[in-house]
C-alpha distance (Angstrom), angle and dihedral (degrees) to the residues before:
residue distance angle dihedral
M1 . . .
P2 3.85 . .
R3 3.78 118.8 .
M4 3.75 115.0 -108.4
G5 3.79 94.3 -115.9
D6 3.81 90.9 57.8
L7 3.79 93.4 59.3
A8 3.77 106.0 104.2
D9 3.79 98.7 168.9
L10 3.77 140.5 23.1
A11 3.81 94.0 -106.8
A12 3.78 90.5 69.0
L13 3.81 93.0 60.7
P14 3.81 113.9 111.2
D15 3.78 120.5 -118.2
V16 3.83 106.5 -108.0
G17 3.80 96.7 172.8
Q18 3.76 130.5 -119.4
P19 3.80 122.4 -20.5
L20 3.75 116.5 -90.7
I21 3.82 87.7 -136.6
P22 3.86 102.1 48.2
S23 3.79 94.6 166.8
G24 3.77 138.8 28.1
G25 3.81 124.7 33.8
Q26 3.79 114.2 -5.1
F27 3.76 129.8 -171.9
S28 3.78 92.0 -125.5
P29 3.82 118.5 5.7
G30 3.79 111.9 -130.6
I31 3.85 95.8 19.5
G32 3.75 103.5 97.2
F33 3.76 97.3 178.9
V34 3.82 90.9 61.0
N35 3.74 91.2 57.7
R36 3.79 92.1 41.6
A37 3.76 88.9 54.2
V38 3.78 99.2 56.3
E39 3.76 92.3 81.4
A40 3.82 96.0 44.7
W41 3.77 98.8 89.4
G42 3.79 100.2 149.2
A43 3.80 102.1 92.2
P44 3.79 121.8 100.8
A45 3.76 112.2 -97.3
P46 3.82 117.0 -103.6
P47 3.79 116.8 -127.2
R48 3.80 111.0 -67.8
D49 3.78 91.6 -125.9
E50 3.78 93.7 59.1
T51 3.81 123.7 96.8
V52 3.78 119.0 -151.2
V53 3.81 116.3 -148.2
Y54 3.79 118.0 -163.4
P55 3.82 120.6 -168.5
S56 3.82 113.6 -120.1
R57 3.77 139.6 -173.1
I58 3.81 88.2 -143.1
S59 3.81 97.0 60.7
P60 3.82 135.7 -6.9
Y61 3.77 91.5 -96.3
L62 3.76 135.7 9.6
N63 3.79 103.3 -149.4
I64 3.84 110.8 -148.5
T65 3.78 114.9 178.0
E66 3.81 131.6 -171.8
G67 3.78 122.3 -44.2
D68 3.78 139.3 69.0
L69 3.78 95.2 -47.0
G70 3.78 92.9 56.5
R71 3.79 91.5 45.2
G72 3.73 90.9 47.5
M73 3.80 93.1 52.5
D74 3.81 90.3 48.5
A75 3.81 89.9 52.2
A76 3.80 94.5 48.1
M77 3.79 92.8 47.7
G78 3.77 97.6 43.0
V79 3.78 93.8 -116.8
S80 3.81 114.8 158.4
G81 3.77 116.4 -112.1
G82 3.77 90.6 -142.2
G83 3.79 94.6 88.5
L84 3.80 138.1 -61.3
A85 3.76 130.6 -98.8
T86 3.80 112.8 -124.2
K87 3.79 103.0 -152.4
I88 3.74 98.8 127.5
K89 3.80 136.7 132.9
S90 3.75 127.4 -126.7
P91 3.81 119.2 -131.0
T92 3.82 87.1 -95.6
G93 3.80 90.5 57.9
R94 3.81 94.7 -108.6
D95 3.77 114.4 146.5
T96 3.78 116.6 -136.9
S97 3.80 129.0 -168.5
R98 3.80 93.0 -162.1
M99 3.81 121.8 61.0
G100 3.80 90.0 -151.5
D101 3.79 92.8 57.1
L102 3.82 89.5 54.5
L103 3.80 94.0 46.8
R104 3.75 95.3 49.1
A105 3.82 89.0 51.1
E106 3.80 92.2 59.6
P107 3.83 128.7 70.3
S108 3.80 121.9 -97.1
V109 3.78 96.2 18.1
D110 3.77 137.9 108.9
M111 3.79 116.9 -50.9
F112 3.79 93.2 -158.4
D113 3.77 136.9 45.0
Y114 3.81 107.1 -107.8
S115 3.79 96.4 177.9
Q116 3.79 97.2 94.2
L117 3.81 102.7 42.6
H118 3.80 91.0 108.4
K119 3.84 89.4 68.0
V120 3.78 125.1 85.6
P121 3.84 110.2 -110.0
N122 3.79 116.8 -108.6
V123 3.80 96.2 -110.4
P124 3.84 129.6 109.2
Q125 3.82 110.9 -69.9
V126 3.80 106.2 -147.9
D127 3.80 136.8 156.1
L128 3.79 122.7 -119.4
P129 3.82 122.7 -128.1
R130 3.82 115.1 -95.9
N131 3.76 134.2 -164.1
V132 3.75 115.2 -98.6
P133 3.79 105.0 -147.9
P134 3.82 109.3 -131.3
R135 3.81 91.7 -147.5
G136 3.76 94.9 43.1
V137 3.83 132.4 -111.7
P138 3.80 118.4 -45.5
Q139 3.79 115.3 -94.3
R140 3.82 93.5 -119.3
T141 3.84 90.1 58.2
L142 3.80 92.6 46.8
D143 3.82 90.4 50.1
I144 3.80 97.5 47.8
T145 3.80 94.9 45.0
T146 3.86 94.1 49.3
D147 3.82 97.9 42.3
P148 3.85 106.3 114.3
A149 3.79 93.5 -155.6
V150 3.80 91.6 54.0
R151 3.83 90.3 45.9
S152 3.77 91.5 54.0
K153 3.81 90.7 51.2
M154 3.77 91.0 47.1
L155 3.79 92.5 51.9
D156 3.81 90.1 51.5
V157 3.82 90.7 50.5
V158 3.82 92.8 48.4
E159 3.83 91.1 48.3
E160 3.79 90.2 50.5
G161 3.78 90.1 48.9
R162 3.79 91.2 49.6
R163 3.80 90.3 52.7
M164 3.83 87.6 52.7
G165 3.81 91.2 54.0
G166 3.80 97.8 -98.6
A167 3.82 94.0 138.4
N168 3.82 88.1 64.4
W169 3.81 95.0 54.5
Y170 3.78 102.2 98.9
N171 3.79 99.5 38.1
A172 3.84 105.1 110.1
E173 3.79 95.1 156.1
P174 3.85 93.3 128.3
L175 3.79 89.3 57.5
R176 3.82 91.2 49.3
E177 3.79 88.0 53.1
A178 3.81 89.7 51.4
F179 3.80 89.5 53.1
N180 3.78 90.9 50.7
A181 3.80 92.8 46.5
E182 3.80 90.4 52.6
L183 3.83 101.8 38.4
G184 3.82 104.1 24.6
S185 3.76 114.0 -156.1
G186 3.81 92.1 7.0
G187 3.79 94.1 55.6
D188 3.77 99.4 94.3
A189 3.83 93.1 49.4
A190 3.82 91.8 48.8
F191 3.79 91.5 46.5
R192 3.84 90.3 52.9
K193 3.78 90.1 46.5
Y194 3.76 91.0 55.4
M195 3.81 91.7 48.0
D196 3.79 90.4 48.3
L197 3.79 87.6 57.7
V198 3.78 91.7 45.4
A199 3.80 85.7 58.4
A200 3.83 90.4 45.7
T201 3.85 92.3 53.8
S202 3.78 97.8 38.6
P203 3.84 101.1 92.1
R204 3.84 109.9 108.9
S205 3.78 91.1 -8.8
D206 3.82 130.3 125.2
V207 3.81 110.6 -131.7
G208 3.79 97.9 -104.0
T209 3.80 92.5 52.3
N210 3.81 89.5 43.7
V211 3.84 90.8 54.9
R212 3.80 91.3 48.4
N213 3.80 99.2 46.1
A214 3.79 93.3 44.6
S215 3.80 88.3 57.0
Y216 3.81 90.1 59.2
Y217 3.81 93.0 54.6
Y218 3.84 90.0 42.4
G219 3.82 91.3 53.7
R220 3.81 89.9 54.2
A221 3.80 91.6 48.8
M222 3.81 92.6 48.8
S223 3.80 93.5 49.1
G224 3.80 92.9 49.2
E225 3.83 95.2 -109.5
P226 3.81 119.4 140.1
M227 3.77 119.9 -108.9
P228 3.85 113.9 -92.8
A229 3.78 112.2 -82.7
V230 3.78 113.2 -102.3
G231 3.78 108.0 -95.0
D232 3.82 96.3 21.7
R233 3.78 118.1 124.6
N234 3.79 113.4 -108.8
P235 3.81 115.6 -135.4
Q236 3.81 118.4 -101.6
P237 2.96 128.7 -55.0
Y238 3.79 94.3 18.4
G239 3.79 99.8 70.7
H240 3.83 122.6 110.6
M241 3.76 140.6 -178.1
A242 3.84 87.9 -112.7
Q243 3.79 93.6 41.8
R244 3.80 94.9 127.0
L245 3.82 91.2 55.6
H246 3.83 90.0 45.6
Q247 3.79 90.1 52.8
M248 3.81 91.5 50.3
N249 3.79 90.3 49.8
A250 3.83 91.4 48.0
E251 3.80 89.9 53.3
R252 3.82 88.1 51.6
V253 3.82 90.3 51.6
A254 3.79 90.8 48.6
G255 3.82 90.0 51.1
A256 3.78 127.0 35.6
G257 3.80 95.7 -19.2
W258 3.76 129.6 -134.7
D259 3.78 118.8 -22.8
P260 3.84 105.5 -147.4
L261 3.83 91.2 -155.7
N262 3.78 96.5 52.7
N263 3.82 98.1 27.4
P264 3.82 104.3 29.2
K265 3.82 96.7 156.2
P266 3.84 100.8 56.6
A267 3.82 91.8 36.5
S268 3.80 89.3 54.7
F269 3.82 92.7 43.6
V270 3.78 91.2 56.4
E271 3.81 92.0 47.9
N272 3.79 91.2 51.6
L273 3.83 92.9 48.9
V274 3.81 93.6 49.7
G275 3.80 90.1 51.5
N276 3.83 106.1 -92.0
Q277 3.77 101.7 123.7
S278 3.81 97.2 173.4
P279 3.85 96.3 92.2
A280 3.81 119.3 66.5
T281 3.77 121.2 -134.7
I282 3.80 104.4 -135.0
D283 3.78 98.3 -162.9
T284 3.81 130.3 160.8
H285 3.79 93.4 -75.0
A286 3.82 95.7 45.2
F287 3.80 90.7 50.2
R288 3.82 97.1 44.7
L289 3.77 98.1 43.9
P290 3.87 100.3 74.3
A291 3.79 91.0 37.8
I292 3.80 93.0 54.8
L293 3.80 93.3 41.8
G294 3.82 88.6 50.3
R295 3.87 91.4 43.6
D296 3.79 88.9 -138.3
P297 3.82 109.4 170.9
R298 3.80 91.7 -157.6
F299 3.84 88.2 76.8
L300 3.82 94.6 54.8
E301 3.81 118.7 109.5
T302 3.78 120.1 -95.9
A303 3.82 96.9 -167.4
F304 3.82 105.0 32.5
Q305 3.82 118.9 169.0
V306 3.79 126.0 -170.3
S307 3.80 87.5 -154.6
K308 3.80 138.5 -3.0
D309 3.80 92.5 -91.3
A310 3.78 97.9 39.0
P311 3.85 122.7 105.9
K312 3.79 116.5 -94.1
Q313 3.79 117.7 -106.2
N314 3.83 126.4 -155.9
I315 3.78 100.6 -143.4
Q316 3.81 92.4 -176.5
K317 3.79 90.2 56.6
M318 3.78 92.5 44.2
L319 3.78 88.7 56.0
A320 3.83 93.4 45.8
D321 3.85 89.5 50.2
K322 3.80 90.6 49.5
Q323 3.81 93.0 -119.4
I324 3.83 85.8 128.9
S325 3.79 133.4 19.6
M326 3.79 127.7 -128.3
D327 3.80 87.6 -110.9
D328 3.84 87.5 58.5
A329 3.80 90.6 49.7
A330 3.81 95.0 45.8
A331 3.82 89.0 54.2
R332 3.83 92.9 53.6
A333 3.81 109.7 66.1
A334 3.85 91.5 -178.6
W335 3.79 89.7 64.9
W336 3.80 90.7 67.0
Q337 3.78 124.3 83.0
A338 3.77 112.4 -92.2
Q339 3.82 105.4 -147.4
P340 3.74 140.4 25.6
K341 3.79 121.5 -108.4
A342 3.80 118.7 -110.3
N343 3.82 89.9 -97.6
E344 3.83 92.6 51.1
Y345 3.83 105.1 49.5
G346 3.82 96.4 80.4
A347 3.82 92.6 47.9
M348 3.78 92.7 48.6
E349 3.80 90.4 48.6
N350 3.79 90.7 51.4
Y351 3.78 89.3 50.6
Y352 3.78 92.0 56.1
K353 3.79 90.1 45.1
S354 3.78 89.9 54.6
L355 3.79 92.0 50.1
G356 3.77 90.5 49.4
K357 3.82 92.5 49.1
E358 3.80 89.2 55.2
L359 3.82 91.7 50.6
G360 3.78 99.2 38.4
L361 3.82 94.7 -110.6
T362 3.76 133.3 127.9
P363 3.82 117.3 -112.5
A364 3.82 90.6 -105.2
Q365 3.82 92.1 48.4
T366 3.78 89.7 49.1
Q367 3.78 94.7 50.4
A368 3.81 92.5 45.2
S369 3.79 92.2 47.9
A370 3.80 90.3 50.6
W371 3.83 88.1 48.4
V372 3.79 91.5 52.7
G373 3.82 97.6 38.9
G374 3.81 94.2 43.5
G375 3.80 98.9 38.8
K376 3.79 94.6 112.0
I377 3.80 89.5 53.0
T378 3.80 98.0 47.0
G379 3.79 98.7 38.6
L380 3.78 101.0 -105.8
A381 3.85 109.1 -171.9
S382 3.81 99.2 -168.8
D383 3.81 127.6 77.0
E384 3.80 102.7 -86.1
S385 3.82 93.1 -158.7
K386 3.84 95.0 69.6
P387 3.83 128.7 76.9
F388 3.80 119.6 -136.7
L389 3.83 90.4 -100.2
R390 3.84 90.6 58.5
F391 3.80 92.1 51.7
F392 3.79 88.0 50.6
E393 3.81 93.6 49.1
D394 3.82 92.1 47.4
R395 3.80 89.2 53.3
V396 3.81 92.0 49.7
K397 3.78 91.4 51.2
L398 3.78 93.5 46.8
T399 3.83 88.8 51.6
A400 3.79 92.1 48.0
E401 3.78 91.6 50.7
K402 3.79 92.4 51.3
R403 3.79 92.8 47.4
G404 3.76 95.6 43.3
E405 3.78 94.2 -123.3
T406 3.81 136.5 114.0
P407 3.82 119.9 -85.3
A408 3.79 87.9 -120.7
Q409 3.77 91.6 59.2
T410 3.80 91.5 45.5
L411 3.80 90.4 52.6
K412 3.79 92.1 47.3
N413 3.80 92.6 50.6
F414 3.80 91.2 46.7
I415 3.84 94.5 50.3
R416 3.81 90.9 49.1
G417 3.78 90.5 50.5
K418 3.83 92.6 -118.0
A419 3.80 97.8 123.2
P420 3.82 131.7 7.6
L421 3.80 119.7 -132.5
L422 3.82 117.3 -79.3
T423 3.78 92.6 19.8
I424 3.81 109.6 145.3
P425 3.78 133.5 -167.7
P426 3.84 114.5 -87.3
A427 3.80 90.8 -117.6
A428 3.77 90.5 61.4
M429 3.80 96.1 42.5
G430 3.78 95.9 93.0
A431 3.79 95.0 51.2
L432 3.80 91.9 50.7
A433 3.80 100.6 36.0
R434 3.80 94.7 99.1
Q435 3.85 91.7 49.5
D436 3.78 92.3 49.7
K437 3.82 90.0 47.3
R438 3.82 89.3 55.5
E439 3.80 90.0 51.8
D440 3.81 89.6 55.0
D441 3.86 93.8 49.9
């Protein structure tokens, strides 16, 4: 049986018989073996960073990525799960030794090479300074980070997140390369500037919105404009419920930058996104996860509000008074405190570092894997299956579609600060205003 990567034309495809789903909805009309494959789940999974490309009469390439469909097709066609050969010709007859090179050369395919995201970027890996609390770490933090039962659960969650691709989340090296290709010697500085503004606009944002809004502030920075004044209304679609905080953060970025002692979370987030995976970003999800797994009431909120105008609720007291149960609390991520105190950040970071050391992961890979694997526990709003780079690419493609231009041109204009992501021509603004409004809500 030939390996899939060696199949250069349709005639080489094996006869696998009639589709198992001859009528009704099919994954790809006219390609029976795709539909036949969807029930063949027994084959070992190929590496998650591989992309399988199957020739098709419908289009030059049917791009099937990781997941059950790809595994099912491999099973039905007898392709080994141990990896795919990549000797394949493009429609122009050009041979390529890297599947990603071929895919990026064709329309409607990946803009970036995702095959190396599991690796640590080749940039200096250094720790950030942390506060050393003069009176020591709070007892609740000592207890939760030394509890063997909680540690066992945390290791399981991190492993699950790694299997889901969480260790790849922060690696944006292909985007850094794009900045350098476009800007030359100024590429690294511009890349860091954008990531600084991603950190500035991250509070209370899902990742897609974060990517979009950061591009607005980045465009202003690249064009020499000042950051929006705190309290001013950003133009659509770059507003946000936490816009005032984002504007304050952007002013900080435009000024002295992040102070890792006073702002350890955003400072760490930037370092992770630019490739330094030694610090750990202890965000809401990283802080809540061990507390919820340990069911420790000391981490519950004492002044919880459903909305800004709603009365405050002391969740700790409600639990103590038996108005709610711990099962109730564990099912409500919002009832748990969202960030460590200044005297807790360093201890929580060291905890994640120790988990990563046991699993052979960097601190950033550990935290991201916990974020992905524990998202349903901590109330993660974004799609946990996608790395940052995929969120960014999706936003570029959405912008390109709305503007009627190629993704490559959209990316070029973004990097040069000429147009933020999801900007659309004024003539089209009215037709899309309602859609952009929904994205802000």
